[in-house]
C-alpha positions in Angstrom: -51.2 26.0 6.2 -49.7 25.2 9.9 -46.0 26.3 10.7 -43.3 23.7 10.6 -40.6 23.9 13.7 -37.3 21.6 12.7 -35.9 20.7 16.2 -32.6 20.3 15.7 -28.7 20.6 16.8 -26.9 21.4 13.9 -26.6 24.1 11.9 -24.8 22.5 8.7 -27.1 19.5 8.2 -30.4 21.7 7.7 -28.7 23.9 4.7 -30.4 21.4 2.0 -33.6 20.8 3.4 -33.5 24.5 3.5 -32.5 24.6 0.2 -35.6 22.2 -0.9 -38.4 24.0 1.8 -37.3 27.3 -0.7 -37.8 26.0 -3.6 -41.1 25.3 -2.9 -41.9 28.6 -1.3 -42.0 28.1 2.2 -39.6 28.9 5.2 -40.2 26.8 8.4 -39.5 27.6 11.9 -36.4 26.2 13.7 -35.7 25.3 17.5 -32.2 25.0 18.2 -32.1 22.7 21.2 -28.8 22.9 23.3 -29.8 24.4 26.2 -33.1 25.9 26.8 -36.3 25.7 28.5 -39.5 23.4 28.1 -42.6 25.4 29.5 -43.8 21.9 30.2 -47.7 23.8 32.0 -48.5 26.2 29.0 -49.7 24.9 25.5 -47.4 24.6 22.4 -48.9 26.2 18.8 -50.9 23.7 17.1 -48.2 23.2 14.3 -46.0 20.1 12.5 -42.4 19.6 15.2 -39.8 17.8 12.9 -37.7 16.1 16.0 -33.3 16.2 13.6 -32.2 15.0 16.8 -29.3 13.1 16.4 -27.4 10.6 18.9 -24.2 12.4 17.7 -24.9 15.6 19.2 -21.9 15.9 21.9 -19.3 15.7 19.0 -20.0 19.1 18.2 -20.2 20.3 22.5 -24.1 19.5 22.4 -24.1 17.4 25.4 -27.7 17.2 26.7 -29.3 17.8 23.5 -30.8 14.4 23.1 -32.3 14.6 27.2 -33.6 18.2 26.6 -35.4 17.2 23.0 -36.7 14.3 25.2 -38.8 16.7 26.7 -39.3 18.9 24.8 -40.8 15.5 22.6 -42.7 15.0 26.0 -44.6 18.7 26.3 -45.5 18.9 22.4 -47.7 14.7 22.6 -49.2 15.8 25.5 -51.1 18.5 23.0 -52.7 18.0 19.1 -49.4 19.3 17.9 -48.0 17.4 14.8 -44.8 15.5 15.6 -42.8 14.2 13.5 -40.2 10.9 14.8 -41.1 11.7 18.3 -39.8 10.0 22.2 -40.4 6.4 20.3 -38.1 7.5 17.2 -35.4 9.6 19.5 -35.6 6.8 22.5 -34.2 4.0 19.6 -31.8 6.7 18.5 -29.8 6.5 21.4 -30.2 2.7 22.4 -29.0 0.8 20.3 -30.0 -2.8 21.6 -33.8 -1.0 21.6 -33.3 -1.1 17.8 -32.1 -4.3 17.7 -35.3 -5.6 19.5 -37.5 -3.8 17.9 -35.8 -5.0 14.4 -36.6 -8.3 15.4 -40.0 -8.0 16.8 -40.1 -6.5 12.5 -38.7 -10.2 11.7 -35.9 -9.1 10.9 -31.9 -10.6 11.4 -29.5 -8.5 13.2 -26.1 -9.1 14.2 -24.8 -10.6 17.5 -24.4 -8.3 20.1 -23.4 -7.9 24.0 -23.5 -4.7 26.2 -20.6 -4.0 28.1 -20.0 -1.2 30.9 -17.0 -1.3 32.1 -13.0 -0.5 30.9 -12.4 -3.9 33.3 -15.2 -5.7 31.7 -14.1 -5.9 28.4 -11.8 -8.4 28.0 -13.7 -11.3 29.4 -17.4 -10.1 27.7 -15.0 -10.7 24.7 -14.2 -14.4 25.6 -17.6 -14.7 26.7 -18.8 -13.2 23.0 -17.5 -16.4 21.6 -16.6 -14.1 18.1 -13.3 -13.5 16.6 -13.0 -10.8 14.2 -15.3 -8.8 16.6 -16.6 -5.5 16.2 -16.4 -3.2 19.3 -18.7 0.5 18.9 -20.0 2.7 21.5 -23.9 2.6 22.0 -23.7 6.5 21.2 -21.1 6.9 19.1 -23.5 8.8 15.7 -21.5 8.6 12.2 -19.8 5.8 12.8 -17.5 7.3 15.2 -15.7 5.0 16.9 -16.0 1.4 15.9 -13.4 -0.7 15.3 -12.6 -4.2 13.9 -9.9 -6.8 16.5 -9.3 -9.5 15.0 -8.4 -11.3 18.4 -7.9 -10.7 22.5 -4.4 -9.7 22.0 -5.5 -6.9 19.8 -8.4 -6.0 21.6 -6.5 -5.3 24.5 -3.6 -2.9 23.3 -6.3 -1.0 22.7 -8.0 -1.1 25.9 -4.2 -0.3 27.8 -3.2 2.1 25.3 -3.6 6.1 25.5 -6.4 5.9 22.6 -8.7 4.4 24.6 -12.0 6.7 25.9 -14.9 5.8 27.6 -18.2 5.8 25.6 -21.1 8.8 26.3 -22.9 6.9 28.0 -20.5 4.1 29.2 -22.0 1.4 27.2 -19.6 -0.6 24.4 -21.1 -2.8 22.3 -19.4 -6.6 20.7 -21.0 -7.0 17.9 -20.5 -9.9 15.3 -18.1 -9.0 12.1 -20.3 -10.0 9.5 -18.1 -10.5 6.3 -19.4 -9.0 3.8 -19.5 -10.0 0.0 -18.2 -7.0 -1.6 -16.9 -4.2 0.8 -20.0 -2.1 1.3 -23.4 -1.6 3.4 -26.5 -0.4 2.2 -29.1 2.3 3.9 -32.1 2.6 2.7 -34.0 5.8 3.1 -37.8 6.0 4.3 -39.9 9.1 4.3 -43.0 9.1 6.3 -42.9 5.8 5.8 -42.0 5.0 2.6 -39.3 3.9 0.6 -37.7 6.4 -1.3 -34.0 4.9 -2.5 -31.1 2.4 -1.6 -27.5 4.1 -1.2 -24.4 1.6 -1.7 -22.0 3.0 0.7 -17.8 1.7 -0.3 -16.6 0.7 2.8 -13.2 0.7 1.9 -11.8 3.8 3.6 -13.6 2.5 7.0 -16.6 2.7 9.3 -17.2 7.1 9.1 -20.1 6.3 6.6 -22.3 9.7 7.6 -23.7 10.5 3.8 -24.0 14.9 4.7 -22.9 16.9 2.5 -22.0 19.5 4.1 -19.7 18.9 7.0 -17.7 20.7 9.5 -14.0 21.1 8.9 -12.8 20.3 11.8 -14.9 17.1 12.0 -12.3 14.1 10.7 -15.8 11.0 11.6 -18.1 13.2 8.7 -16.4 13.4 5.5 -16.8 15.5 2.5 -18.2 12.3 0.3 -16.6 12.6 -2.6 -13.1 11.9 -1.0 -11.8 9.1 -3.3 -11.9 5.6 -1.8 -9.0 3.0 -2.5 -10.7 1.3 -5.4 -11.5 4.8 -7.0 -15.4 4.8 -7.0 -17.8 7.0 -5.4 -18.2 6.3 -1.6 -21.7 7.0 -2.0 -23.9 5.5 -5.0 -27.6 5.2 -4.9 -28.5 1.1 -5.8 -32.0 0.0 -7.9 -30.5 -3.7 -6.9 -33.3 -3.6 -3.8 -36.1 -2.2 -4.6 -37.8 -5.5 -4.9 -37.1 -7.2 -2.3 -38.6 -8.5 1.0 -35.9 -6.4 3.1 -37.8 -3.0 2.1 -41.3 -4.2 2.8 -40.0 -5.1 6.8 -38.5 -2.2 7.6 -41.3 -0.7 6.9 -43.5 -2.9 8.9 -40.2 -2.3 11.7 -40.8 1.3 10.8 -44.9 1.2 11.5 -44.3 -0.7 14.7 -41.5 1.7 16.1 -43.5 4.6 15.2 -40.6 6.0 13.2 -41.3 8.6 10.5 -38.1 9.6 8.6 -35.0 6.9 8.9 -32.1 5.8 7.1 -31.6 1.6 8.6 -28.1 0.1 7.1 -27.8 -3.2 6.2 -25.0 -5.6 5.1 -24.8 -8.2 3.2 -23.0 -11.6 4.1 -21.3 -14.1 2.2 -23.8 -16.7 2.3 -26.3 -13.3 1.1 -28.4 -12.9 4.4 -29.2 -9.6 5.6 -28.1 -8.6 8.4 -29.4 -4.9 9.7 -27.5 -3.1 12.7 -28.3 1.0 12.3 -31.2 3.0 12.5 -30.3 6.9 11.9 -33.6 8.6 12.2 -31.5 11.4 11.7 -30.9 11.0 8.1 -28.8 13.1 5.6 -28.8 12.4 2.0 -25.5 12.1 -0.6 -26.9 15.0 -2.8 -23.6 14.4 -5.5 -24.9 10.8 -5.3 -28.7 12.1 -6.3 -27.4 14.1 -9.2 -25.6 11.3 -10.5 -28.4 8.7 -10.4 -31.0 11.2 -11.7 -33.4 10.5 -9.1 -36.8 12.0 -9.5 -37.0 12.4 -6.2 -34.4 13.2 -3.9 -34.3 12.3 -0.2 -34.3 16.1 1.2 -37.1 16.8 -1.5 -39.2 13.9 -0.5 -38.8 15.2 3.1 -40.0 18.7 2.5 -42.7 17.7 0.7 -43.8 15.1 3.0 -43.9 17.8 6.6 -46.0 20.5 4.3 -48.4 17.7 3.5 -48.6 17.3 7.2 -48.7 20.9 7.7 -51.9 22.1 5.3 -53.9 19.1 6.5 
């Protein structure tokens, strides 16, 4: 069996994955990608390399982790190593418009979206966009960070002129059509090895910070612990079988195949008219253990992930 190397920049998100490997008697190696080097003219070990780089790395002080990871993946893919979520996956992780283009090629519907660079450009761009209310979000945020709904030009102008305005990491704002949901939920479909695992329903009454991780930094307000009650007193995360036999699952698998993504959590919303809109692809996906326990799932997300990586290492 070859070694398994987990490429990442967040120790806390690895806690449940380490536990899943431990329960299977396997200890993977870890490659923490914040700073460091890529020895491009050397040959890497023939191992299974799993990329868990996140677009939100900058919120943990790891500003250049995605760029370093891109160099590392480029190096690995030049050699006979097995790479899970390679450079195509990372490219989509950090560019929403690339996500949408790939989703549309797979026949999926995405919200109307415009990309804008420049604080002074936002108002004119919003008026040209023509959708009110609209969603404003950074291209590189992560975990729902910075996603805000604006109902009018005046409200958007107050934000732009106000003290809370902050440029996105890469300078790119996205103006997005607000999809009026049929119910106050979004749905996240989880895939490991491009195989469907389950869907989880996420209550959005508390806002857009929707990270499903159980373990987050205590000073990270945008990645909440998930057993906090929402306004309806429901659990924030609930595994559902509502979409298990829906055509969107096979469409999402087609997307993963075409986009060369191996592991992902993909979020979509059901509009009032029943149309489904896919709006986010998370190639560094997390799972909510409390929701899994309540649902009594046969296979947990981290368990499925560990089994998949072990299977590759045994080939």
